[in-house]
Steps between C-alpha positions, in 0.01 A plus 500: 500500500332740746749760399400461134134534581559811712711652225227419251257714687744792522586446133143502381495878547818530290353284238229752451764758443640287221163480327462877543824536310362279225776246549275202458788260408682570824176450696441166331858379586466631854168319559624177347819519706301558816280209417803281449630606846168404649521154333853452638672532163783746564683425168186589296446802718853623442458481120171695506608752762830568324294584188270724702797672659665559162175663378428702806830538697352784716235284674614408851243216543643312196850518651367378832321198340821432294696496827253250653533278190882518511502420871269194448729383230797522734661808324549713815736756342254567217209518753695754710569718197132489396380587849749788518376629163141476615574703809700751302208544260245539777617568851150426626500139367482335843472147349834549325661653806385203710614250240844664477535513879402128529738400228790689660427341838480157343834552325669618815372199690632270225843660514507467876404128479775434238762662718388308803519171301850589380605566861349176619671300228850644559744266681536572875714799561512596131349809348233430243609562137333823398686537173658822606849378561705520819452789733770662711 
């Protein structure tokens, strides 16, 4: 939740850019999506932020908030893509960079834990089943 609030501050500046471009509808969806994130409603946030992103695909802050919503909804692949797009759109979007870095670290940690669990559950002396067939 702290990440969403920090991103909201960074995104407030980008929101002004949306209004300057007269894209009032995208701004409305962006604000309602951000509000939904603050209320802990990631599914509602996704709907609104996807609309905002469709209307204003060039706004990095929208992509970052969409990534946060996806991540909170358990959609880490979608979150990663949204964060990557946010960074690609604005290489100075530190919130998106941090979110992407944290998500990647979390995913690496989860993969390592799964591999360790597989190793621990393998019978003594047997190699864990990695699904990659026999090695020579």
